N, C-alpha and C positions, 0 to 999 in steps of 0.2 A: 666259367671258362670260355675262352673265345674259340672253342673247338669248331663250332658250326661255321664261324666266319672263315677259319682256316680251311675247312673242308670245301666250302663254297669257292674259295680262291683256287683250290686244287681242281675243282670241277671246271671252272672258267678256263684255266690254263690248258687242261687236257682237251676240252671239247672245242675250244676256239680253233686249234690247229687242225682238228679232224672234221669239224662240221662241214667245211667247204668241200673237202674231197668226197665225203659221204654223199652230200647232196648232188655234186657233179656226177658221181658214178650212177646215182639213181636216175638223174636226168638223162644221162647217156643211154641207160637201159631203156628208158621210156622212148627216146628218139629212135633207137634202133628198131624197137617193136613197131613204131609208127611207120618207119621206112619199109619194114617188111610187109606191113599191112597194105601200104599204098602199092607196093610192087605186086602183091597178090591181087589187089583190086584191079590193077592194070591188066594182069593176066586174064582175070575173069572177063573184063570188058572186051579184050581182044579175042578170046576164044569162044565166048558165048554171045552170039548175035542177038541184039534186042533185050539183053538182060536189064532189068529195071534199075534205075539209079538208086532207088531206096534200098535195094538188096546190096548194092556195092557199099553204100554208106553204112549199112548195118554191119557188114563185114569189117569195115574200118573201125567202127565203134567197139566191136567185140575185141579187136586187137588192142585198141587204146585202153580199154578197161582192164585187160589182162596185164598190160605193161604197167599201169598205175598200181595194180594190186601187188605185182612182184616188187616194184620200187618201194612200196609201203612195207612189205615184209623185210626187205633188205635193210631199211632204216630201223625197223624194230630189232632186228638181229644186232645191228651196230649199237643200238642203244643199250641192249643187255650186255654186250661186250664192254662198253664204256663204263657201265655201272660196276662191273667186276674190277676193271682196271683202276677206277677211282677209289673203290673200297681198299684195294691193295695199296694204292698210293697214300691213302689216309692212314692206313696201318703203319706204313713205313715212316710217315711223318711223325706219328705218335711215338714210335720206337726211338726216333732221333731226339724228340723233344725231352725225353727223360734225362738226357745227358747234358742238358743246358741248365744254366742258372735259373732261368725263368720257370723251370719245373717246380721249384720250391713254392713260388707264388701260386702256381696252378693247383698244387696240393692243398694249400691253404684255402683257396677259393672252393674247391670241391668239399673240403671238410665243413666249411661254413654253410655251404648249400645243404649238405646232409643234416647238419645239426639243427638248422632252422626248420627243416621238414619234420624231424623227429620230435622236437619240442620236449626234450628230456634234460634233466640237470646233470646226469651222470652217463657219459657216453664212452664207447670204446672204438678205437680206430684199428682197422686191419689194412696193412700195406703189402705190396710185393716185397719179397726178401731183399733187405738192404736199403729200402726206401725210407724206413723209419727215421734214419739219421737226417733226412732232409726236412723234417717237421720240427718247428719250434713251438712246443705246446703252449708256452706262456703267451707268445704272440698270437697264436690262433685263438686261445681262450679269451684274450683281451678283445680281439677283433669280433668274435661272436657276441660277447657281452655288449659291445658298443652297438651292434646291429639289432639285437633282440631285447636289450634293456635289462638283462639279468645275467648273473654269473653261472657258468656251467663248469663241470669237471671233465677233463678229457684224459684218457689213458690209451697208450699204444699197446695193443695185444701182442703177446708172444707168438700168436698164431699168424701165419702169413696167408695171403691170397695169391692165387696163380693168375697173374695179369701183367700186361705190359707196363701199366702205370695206373695212377689213381688210387682210390681208397674205397673201403666199405666202412660205413659208420653204423653202429648198432647200439641199442641200449644194453644194460648190464645182463639181463636175462635172455638176450638174443631173440626176443619175441618180435622186435621191430628193427628194421634196418633199411639203409639206403645204399644201393650198389652204384657207387660213382667211379668204378674202374673205367679205364678207357674203353675196354671191350663192350661193357654194358652201355655206356653212353653212345658209342658208335652204333650199336644195334638199335638204340632208341631213335637215332637220327636217320635211319635208313629211309624212312618214308619221305623226309624232307630232301634227302639227297636225290632220291628218284624223281621227286617233283622238280627239283632244280635242273636235273639233266633233261627232263622232258621239256622244260621251258626253254632251255638253251638249244636243244636239238630241233624242236618242232615249233617253237614260238615264232621264229623268223619265217619258217616255212609256211605256217598258217597265215601270216600276214600277207604273203605273196599271192595266196590263192584268192 
């Protein structure tokens, strides 16, 4: 399934429009702190005769470090907020995808993926309620046989799975299974999603340093 590619597209579209404003806000915070630090430094030099330059510079450095730290925390908070927003967008995208014709091909791909992993000749498919009608068992069996080089038997279980879309594929005695529901696959992709967001949010920032 091209789910990861679709989610990456969502990440890019969501973060591209927000990245600039987040970084500009962080930079503005940093500049304000530096401005405050310089003003305080001028007050110190005006009010304390003979104060050493290194003490003034140390005061500026402390303010600058504080500003950078606050900007970093602000970006981290924005990152977490974006992760949640992207996950919600991905869920909405998946909910809409089950209404499209391409969903039938997605189900076939998920079944084939699970069947290849289980390596069993007799498998059972669990779908969300009403989704079983979107599966052509003969076509899927033929596609699997073509890929693995042997025939297998598929049956659709009367039992349903609570999920937005996708399937669970299991052997007859239910001792082994592959959870290829949308929710399960999205959960398995969370690490990659976080890595992608970090790269988009902080990759450009790191290069500027």
